[in-house]
TITI-905556 format. One record per atom (N, C-alpha, C, O): residue in one letter; x, y, z negated. Coordinates in steps of 0.02 Angstrom, whole numbers, padded with zeros to 5 digits, always signed. Each point is the difference from the previous one (the first is absolute). Layout:
<rs>
AXYZ ...
</rs>
This chain:
<rs>
M+02014+07764-02531 M-00089-00065+00043 M-00052+00046-00017 M+00001+00038-00048 S-00058-00047+00099 S-00046+00041+00018 S-00071-00002-00038 S-00050+00037-00001 V+00069-00102-00031 V-00067-00040-00051 V-00006+00033-00050 V+00049+00022-00030 K-00103-00015+00016 K-00019+00002-00083 K-00056-00025-00032 K-00045-00026+00034 K+00040+00030-00099 K-00021-00055-00056 K-00071+00033+00044 K+00020+00038+00045 G-00106-00044-00046 G-00023-00017+00012 G-00032+00020+00079 G-00057-00007+00022 D+00100+00025-00001 D-00010-00004+00120 D-00035-00040-00003 D-00003-00040-00047 L-00047+00041+00113 L-00012-00058+00042 L+00027-00011+00056 L+00001+00036+00050 V+00030-00106-00062 V+00069-00019+00049 V-00048-00059+00075 V-00056-00027+00000 E+00086+00027+00029 E-00023-00088+00041 E+00074-00053-00008 E+00057+00020-00013 V-00069-00061+00021 V+00040-00034-00026 V+00009-00027+00123 V-00046-00013+00039 I+00138+00017-00023 I+00011-00010+00044 I+00011-00071+00044 I-00008-00017+00058 S+00027-00006-00106 S+00051-00074+00006 S-00018-00033-00041 S-00030+00024-00048 G+00041-00083+00051 G-00005-00059-00068 G-00093-00047+00031 G-00033-00005+00052 K+00028-00016-00122 K-00054-00044+00004 K-00054+00033-00008 K-00053-00024+00019 D+00057+00084-00046 D-00027+00050-00008 D-00036+00041+00053 D-00045+00036-00021 K+00055-00037+00079 K+00024+00064+00054 K-00049+00017+00000 K-00028-00051-00018 G-00022+00099+00028 G-00052+00058-00006 G-00039+00034-00056 G-00043+00043+00003 T+00073-00077-00056 T-00020+00011-00040 T+00030+00096-00052 T+00052+00024-00020 Q-00159+00003+00023 Q+00005+00063-00034 Q-00022-00028-00094 Q-00043-00030-00033 A+00132+00080+00023 A-00033+00007-00060 A+00057+00049-00049 A+00036+00043+00024 H-00037-00059-00083 H+00031+00077-00048 H+00031-00042-00037 H-00009-00058-00020 V+00062+00115+00014 V+00049-00016-00020 V+00014+00018-00088 V-00001+00052-00033 L+00018-00136+00014 L-00015-00007-00074 L+00065+00045-00042 L+00002+00040-00047 R+00037-00065+00085 R+00066+00001-00045 R+00067+00046+00089 R-00009-00013+00059 A+00067+00061-00089 A+00034-00025+00027 A+00073+00005-00045 A+00016+00021-00055 F+00014-00051+00106 F+00093-00019-00024 F+00053+00045+00062 F+00025-00020+00053 P-00022+00087-00090 P+00014+00040+00058 P+00104-00027-00003 P+00028+00015+00053 S+00014-00046-00100 S+00035+00009-00022 S+00019-00075+00062 S+00037-00003+00049 E-00089-00058-00085 E-00003-00058+00074 E-00015+00016+00078 E+00035-00008+00050 G-00084+00028-00057 G-00013+00009+00082 G-00055-00042-00025 G+00017-00058+00009 K-00062+00061-00030 K-00041-00053+00001 K-00074+00054-00053 K+00004+00048-00038 V-00079-00101+00070 V-00057+00004-00034 V-00020-00045-00013 V+00019-00057+00016 T-00066+00074-00054 T-00074-00055-00012 T-00045+00027+00023 T+00001+00060-00013 V-00052-00079+00047 V-00061+00017+00054 V-00054-00066-00059 V+00011-00052-00031 E-00078+00105+00045 E-00028-00044-00033 E-00043-00052+00024 E-00044+00026+00035 G+00033-00123-00042 G-00025-00026+00023 G+00052-00032+00085 G-00025-00025+00051 V+00088+00037-00062 V+00042-00001+00026 V+00056-00061-00037 V+00000-00017-00059 A+00052-00014+00124 A+00008-00064-00055 A+00010-00009-00069 A+00044-00001-00043 V-00124-00007+00055 V-00003-00046-00043 V+00039-00077-00026 V-00002-00054+00030 V+00040+00071-00099 V+00031-00091-00021 V-00042-00010-00056 V-00038+00041-00023 K+00049-00106-00001 K-00024-00033-00054 K+00032-00011-00035 K+00043-00036+00024 K-00031+00051-00098 K+00057-00001-00045 K-00033-00033-00085 K-00045+00017-00038 A+00103-00076+00036 A-00020-00022-00051 A-00006+00028-00078 A+00050+00019-00030 Q-00106-00020+00005 Q+00003+00064-00061 Q+00006-00058-00071 Q-00043-00044-00008 K+00081+00050-00024 K-00003-00043-00073 K-00067+00012-00039 K-00044-00006+00043 P+00023+00015-00084 P-00061-00005-00014 P+00038-00010-00076 P+00032-00043-00030 T-00071+00139+00017 T+00028+00060-00068 T-00065-00004-00031 T-00052-00030+00016 A+00078+00095-00095 A-00030-00014-00027 A-00083+00067+00067 A-00061-00008-00007 A+00074+00029+00028 A-00032+00061+00046 A-00041-00044+00053 A-00059+00013+00010 N+00098-00078+00034 N-00030-00036+00044 N-00011-00040-00011 N+00028-00036+00042 Q-00068-00011-00094 Q-00003-00062-00055 Q-00005-00070+00056 Q+00020-00055-00018 Q-00051+00066+00093 Q-00002-00046+00052 Q+00064-00021+00036 Q-00002-00055+00026 G+00072+00098-00020 G+00031+00012+00056 G-00022-00050+00056 G-00044-00044+00000 G+00078+00061+00038 G-00013-00044+00090 G+00048+00056+00045 G+00053+00025-00015 F-00094-00017+00074 F+00034-00008+00046 F-00035+00097+00015 F-00060+00008-00008 V+00090+00033+00021 V-00013+00066-00011 V+00019+00038+00090 V+00052-00015+00029 E-00099+00061+00000 E+00022+00000+00066 E+00010+00094-00029 E-00037+00036-00034 K+00122-00022+00078 K-00009+00063+00003 K+00038+00020+00052 K+00036-00044+00024 E-00031+00108+00006 E+00042+00006+00048 E+00067+00024-00013 E+00022+00031-00048 A+00016-00059+00118 A+00044+00017+00014 A+00059+00027+00020 A+00020-00053+00026 K+00029+00094-00014 K+00042+00073+00023 K+00000-00036+00066 K+00027-00053+00015 I-00065+00098+00023 I+00033-00014+00093 I+00064+00078+00026 I+00017+00047-00035 D-00008-00055+00069 D+00050+00049+00024 D-00039+00051+00012 D-00059-00006+00017 A+00105+00088-00027 A-00048+00065+00020 A-00024-00015+00071 A-00059+00000+00017 S+00112-00014+00024 S+00015+00009+00071 S-00048-00069+00012 S+00006-00032+00052 N-00045+00014-00095 N-00051-00033+00045 N-00110+00016+00001 N-00051-00031+00015 V+00082+00129-00055 V-00074-00012-00011 V+00014+00073+00059 V+00050+00003+00034 M-00100+00046-00033 M-00004+00053+00032 M-00063+00018-00030 M-00038-00048-00009 L+00013+00121-00014 L-00009+00059-00035 L-00078-00014+00107 L-00001-00005+00061 V-00045+00010-00131 V-00046+00008+00036 V-00047+00095+00006 V-00020+00050-00029 C+00023-00063+00050 C-00040+00111+00037 C-00058+00001-00020 C-00051-00028+00019 P+00070+00083-00083 P-00087+00009-00023 P-00048+00054+00039 P-00048+00037-00012 K+00082-00050+00055 K-00037+00051+00066 K-00021-00004+00044 K-00052+00030+00015 C+00100-00086+00042 C-00001-00042+00040 C-00040-00075-00009 C-00055-00014+00024 G+00093-00027-00061 G-00044-00069-00029 G+00078-00039+00001 G+00012-00051-00032 K+00053+00098+00090 K+00021-00074+00004 K+00082+00001-00021 K+00033+00027-00044 A-00021-00068+00094 A+00064-00025-00050 A+00067+00045+00029 A+00018-00003+00059 T+00016+00046-00114 T+00047+00027+00073 T+00061+00011-00033 T+00016-00029-00052 R+00015+00067+00078 R+00085-00019-00012 R+00000+00119-00072 R-00037+00049+00004 V+00087-00060-00043 V-00024+00057-00063 V+00063+00021+00038 V+00045-00039+00017 G-00047+00150+00002 G+00044+00017-00007 G-00032+00045-00047 G-00056+00005-00025 H+00124+00033+00020 H+00006+00039-00059 H-00004+00104-00001 H+00057+00023+00007 K-00084+00004-00011 K+00005+00092+00011 K-00004+00031-00071 K-00046-00003-00040 Q+00114+00037+00034 Q-00014+00054-00027 Q-00080+00060-00020 Q-00038+00028+00039 G+00040-00030-00127 G-00058+00033-00030 G+00025+00027-00063 G+00048+00002-00039 E-00084+00011+00046 E-00015+00051-00103 E-00068-00026-00023 E-00056-00004+00025 L+00090-00016-00097 L-00046-00044-00051 L-00010+00040-00075 L+00025-00029-00049 D-00054+00084+00038 D+00019+00053-00059 D+00071+00056-00002 D+00022+00039-00041 G-00006-00057+00098 G+00045+00059+00021 G+00068-00049+00004 G+00052+00026+00019 H-00053-00092-00035 H+00039-00045+00025 H+00034-00038+00054 H-00018-00058+00008 K+00073+00087+00037 K+00013-00020+00067 K-00012-00089-00017 K+00034-00034-00039 T-00092+00012+00079 T-00001-00081+00019 T-00015-00028+00035 T-00042+00028+00033 A+00056-00086-00014 A+00002-00031+00057 A-00080-00038-00012 A-00023-00032-00047 I-00007+00050+00112 I-00097-00045-00011 I+00043-00035+00063 I+00049+00010+00036 R-00111-00068-00052 R+00025-00077+00036 R-00087+00052+00057 R-00037+00043-00026 V+00030-00070+00100 V-00007-00002+00052 V-00020-00046+00054 V+00047-00022+00032 C-00118+00000-00008 C+00002-00055+00055 C+00027+00023+00073 C-00020+00053+00026 K+00070-00097+00007 K+00026-00007+00024 K-00048+00007+00081 K+00022-00003+00057 K-00082+00011-00078 K-00043-00017+00071 K-00057+00074+00007 K-00015+00033+00050 C-00009-00025-00128 C-00053+00069+00003 C+00018+00050-00034 C-00031+00051-00014 G+00109-00075-00008 G+00038+00054-00022 G-00031+00053-00090 G+00013+00052-00031 A-00064-00117+00027 A-00033+00019-00058 A+00039-00024-00077 A+00041-00045+00003 E-00056+00078-00071 E+00025-00005-00051 E+00001-00052-00035 E-00054-00028+00010 F+00085-00001-00045 F-00007-00051-00053 F-00038+00003-00072 F+00000-00049-00037 
</rs>
């Protein structure tokens, strides 16, 4: 999965298509992500000591990672992600790069 927590992504399908927002959580084992303000659902909440009132709470639901594309910080467009071999602190690592302009993420 090429999307990580904090990445700026664009939703490419579904009711929130075209929305750009940051990833709140990533679930690599499930192949899903939670994106800020996307796929908002209402959840019933019982009254507790912390929340005396109870009622309905709006929260973001998980969406499939294939429905989002990373937004390149350099060209500002939604793009596919490539990988290249790099070095960080003397260790070889895979660095994510933009397929359109070649900028590193």
